[in-house]
C-alpha positions as CSV (number, residue, x, y, z in Angstrom):
1,M,103.4,94.9,88.2
2,A,105.7,97.5,89.7
3,V,109.2,96.4,90.7
4,A,110.4,96.7,94.3
5,D,111.8,100.1,95.2
6,T,115.3,99.1,96.0
7,P,118.3,101.4,96.9
8,A,119.8,100.5,93.5
9,A,116.8,102.0,91.7
10,R,117.0,105.3,93.5
11,T,119.4,108.1,92.5
12,R,119.8,111.8,93.2
13,L,120.2,114.5,90.7
14,T,120.9,118.2,91.0
15,V,118.7,120.4,88.8
16,D,118.9,124.2,89.1
17,G,120.6,123.9,92.4
18,M,117.9,121.6,93.8
19,T,118.3,118.0,94.8
20,V,115.8,115.7,93.1
21,T,115.3,112.1,94.3
22,V,114.7,109.8,91.3
23,T,113.1,106.3,91.7
24,R,113.0,104.2,88.5
25,K,110.1,101.7,88.4
26,N,108.2,99.5,86.0
27,I,105.7,102.2,85.2
28,R,104.6,103.9,82.0
29,N,104.7,107.6,82.9
30,L,107.0,109.9,84.8
31,H,105.5,111.5,88.0
32,L,106.9,114.5,89.7
33,A,106.0,115.6,93.2
34,V,106.9,118.2,95.8
35,H,106.5,117.2,99.4
36,P,106.0,119.1,102.7
37,P,107.4,120.4,104.9
38,A,110.5,121.7,103.1
39,G,109.5,121.1,99.4
40,R,111.5,117.9,98.8
41,I,111.3,117.0,95.1
42,T,110.8,113.4,93.9
43,V,110.4,111.8,90.5
44,S,109.1,108.4,89.8
45,A,110.2,107.4,86.3
46,P,110.0,104.5,83.9
47,L,113.0,102.2,84.1
48,A,114.5,103.3,80.7
49,T,114.2,107.1,81.5
50,T,117.6,108.8,81.2
51,D,118.9,111.4,83.7
52,D,118.7,114.0,80.9
53,N,115.0,113.3,80.4
54,V,114.4,113.6,84.1
55,R,116.2,116.9,84.2
56,L,114.2,118.1,81.3
57,A,111.0,117.1,83.0
58,V,112.0,119.0,86.2
59,V,113.1,122.1,84.3
60,S,109.8,122.2,82.4
61,R,108.0,122.5,85.7
62,L,110.4,124.7,87.7
63,Q,107.8,127.5,88.1
64,W,105.3,125.1,89.6
65,I,107.9,123.4,91.8
66,K,109.0,126.8,93.3
67,K,105.5,127.9,93.8
68,Q,104.8,124.7,95.8
69,Q,107.9,125.2,97.8
70,R,106.9,128.8,98.6
71,E,103.5,127.6,99.8
72,F,105.0,125.0,102.0
73,E,107.4,127.5,103.5
74,A,104.6,129.9,104.3
75,Q,102.3,127.2,105.8
76,P,102.0,127.4,109.6
77,R,103.2,124.4,111.5
78,Q,102.3,123.0,114.8
79,S,104.8,122.0,117.5
80,A,104.9,118.4,118.7
81,R,101.7,117.6,120.4
82,Q,101.8,116.5,124.1
83,Y,98.0,116.1,124.5
84,V,97.9,118.2,127.7
85,S,95.4,120.8,128.8
86,G,95.6,124.1,126.9
87,E,96.9,122.7,123.6
88,C,95.3,123.7,120.4
89,H,93.8,121.1,118.1
90,Y,91.6,121.3,115.0
91,V,88.4,119.5,114.3
92,F,87.1,120.0,110.7
93,G,88.6,123.5,110.6
94,Q,87.4,124.5,114.1
95,R,90.2,125.5,116.5
96,C,89.6,123.7,119.8
97,R,91.3,123.9,123.2
98,L,92.2,120.5,124.7
99,R,91.3,119.6,128.3
100,L,93.1,116.5,129.6
101,I,91.0,114.6,132.2
102,E,92.8,111.7,133.9
103,H,90.4,109.3,135.6
104,G,88.7,106.0,135.3
105,L,89.7,102.9,133.3
106,T,88.6,103.8,129.8
107,S,89.4,106.5,127.3
108,R,87.1,108.7,125.3
109,I,86.8,112.1,123.6
110,E,84.1,114.7,124.1
111,L,83.7,117.7,121.8
112,H,81.6,120.5,123.2
113,R,79.7,123.2,121.3
114,S,82.0,125.8,123.0
115,G,84.9,124.3,121.1
116,K,86.4,122.6,124.1
117,L,87.8,119.2,123.3
118,E,88.0,116.8,126.3
119,L,90.4,113.9,126.3
120,H,89.5,111.4,129.0
121,V,92.1,108.8,129.8
122,P,93.2,106.7,132.8
123,P,95.8,108.3,135.1
124,K,99.4,108.1,133.9
125,T,98.4,107.3,130.3
126,P,101.6,107.8,128.1
127,V,101.7,110.6,125.5
128,E,101.8,108.1,122.6
129,K,98.6,106.4,123.8
130,R,96.8,109.7,124.4
131,G,97.7,110.5,120.8
132,R,96.3,107.2,119.6
133,V,93.0,107.8,121.4
134,L,92.6,111.2,119.7
135,D,93.7,109.7,116.3
136,N,91.1,106.9,116.6
137,W,88.4,109.5,117.4
138,Y,89.5,111.5,114.3
139,R,89.3,108.4,112.2
140,R,85.8,107.6,113.3
141,K,84.6,111.2,112.7
142,L,86.2,111.3,109.2
143,K,84.9,107.9,108.2
144,A,81.4,109.1,109.1
145,R,81.6,112.0,106.7
146,I,82.9,110.1,103.7
147,P,79.9,107.9,102.6
148,P,77.6,110.9,102.2
149,L,80.2,112.6,100.0
150,L,80.6,109.5,97.9
151,E,76.9,109.2,97.5
152,K,76.7,112.8,96.4
153,W,79.6,112.6,93.9
154,H,79.3,109.1,92.4
155,P,76.4,110.1,90.1
156,V,78.2,113.3,89.1
157,I,81.4,111.7,88.2
158,G,79.6,108.7,86.7
159,L,82.0,106.2,88.3
160,E,81.9,104.8,91.8
161,A,84.7,103.9,94.2
162,A,84.6,100.2,94.9
163,D,86.5,100.6,98.1
164,W,87.9,103.5,100.2
165,G,89.9,103.9,103.4
166,V,91.5,106.3,105.8
167,K,95.2,106.3,106.7
168,K,98.0,108.5,107.8
169,M,100.0,109.9,104.9
170,K,102.9,112.2,105.0
171,T,103.1,113.4,101.4
172,K,99.5,113.3,100.0
173,W,96.1,114.4,101.0
174,G,94.6,111.5,99.1
175,S,95.5,108.7,96.6
176,C,93.7,106.3,94.4
177,N,94.0,103.2,92.2
178,P,91.9,103.9,89.1
179,D,92.2,100.3,88.0
180,H,90.6,98.9,91.1
181,R,88.5,102.0,91.8
182,R,90.0,102.4,95.3
183,I,90.7,105.7,97.1
184,W,92.6,106.5,100.3
185,L,92.1,109.7,102.3
186,N,94.6,111.3,104.7
187,L,93.6,111.1,108.4
188,E,94.7,114.7,108.7
189,L,91.6,115.8,106.7
190,A,89.6,115.3,109.9
191,K,91.3,118.5,111.1
192,K,90.6,120.6,108.0
193,H,87.6,122.5,106.9
194,P,84.9,120.2,105.4
195,H,85.3,121.9,102.0
196,C,88.8,120.5,101.9
197,L,87.6,117.0,102.4
198,E,85.1,117.3,99.7
199,Y,87.7,118.7,97.3
200,I,90.0,115.8,97.9
201,V,87.2,113.3,97.4
202,V,86.2,114.9,94.1
203,H,89.9,115.1,93.1
204,E,90.5,111.4,93.7
205,L,87.2,110.3,92.0
206,T,88.1,112.5,89.0
207,H,91.3,110.4,88.6
208,F,89.0,107.5,87.7
209,R,88.3,109.6,84.6
210,E,91.8,110.9,84.0
211,R,94.9,109.5,85.7
212,H,97.2,112.6,85.3
213,H,97.1,116.2,86.3
214,N,96.8,117.5,82.8
215,D,94.5,119.9,81.0
216,R,91.7,117.2,80.7
217,F,91.9,116.6,84.5
218,R,91.6,120.3,85.2
219,T,88.7,120.7,82.8
220,L,86.9,117.9,84.5
221,M,87.5,119.4,87.9
222,D,86.2,122.8,86.6
223,S,83.0,121.1,85.5
224,Y,82.5,119.1,88.7
225,L,83.7,121.6,91.4
226,P,84.2,125.1,89.9
227,D,85.7,126.5,93.1
228,W,88.2,123.6,93.6
229,R,91.2,126.0,93.3
230,E,89.9,128.1,96.2
231,R,89.4,124.9,98.2
232,R,92.9,123.8,97.4
233,K,94.2,127.2,98.6
234,L,92.2,126.8,101.9
235,L,93.8,123.4,102.4
236,N,97.3,124.7,101.7
237,R,96.8,127.5,104.1
238,S,95.8,125.2,106.9
239,P,98.4,124.4,109.6
240,L,100.6,121.4,109.0
241,A,100.6,118.8,111.8
242,H,103.9,118.2,113.5
243,A,105.6,115.1,112.2
244,D,109.1,113.5,112.0
245,W,109.4,114.1,108.3
246,Q,111.6,111.2,107.4
247,Y,111.7,109.5,104.0
């Protein structure tokens, strides 16, 4: 069982001029990640891992780290959403113009073939609640697309997800627990092209076969989804949603 992530377990190191946040946990392997929007670097390391070993791990992946940071820097970002008429929103890769309609007592979303996205809310509905209405609609749309993908890919992977869910995540498009065969998908995938959603589903299911992003994992991905690298590029080129990126 992992120990609690307390302030005492978290330190910061400087490696090649970059700040690296290190969290030591009761885990077996070291994990390195680069997070949007500014390319923040984190390392989760076993409790006994020395600072020198962490630095070595970071240095060994400098080329990959800087590539990730360049991609985040180049990625377009949306301004804070106010959910008013004329705003641009994305629905499975389609760019839609929002029309705010304030009337009645209930809230709903209507997406027209023309690409117009109508947000119906009672008069004087606060911005935060308008956002929740749209998020709930995104969640329903995303959840409707996941079961067919799982049905398609379970026999290919040879292992099935026992459980899955959708939630907001600031640093990952998806996550999984291979021991319990559980996967989580980022709500933001409802805004991305369907190829991106399928890529993340396959990615997380492949972790049931191989936990780490190593050569075996990449070989499995190549066999399951040969164009996964192109799908990843498509996802990385998509606009990042505005968020208060606090950690």
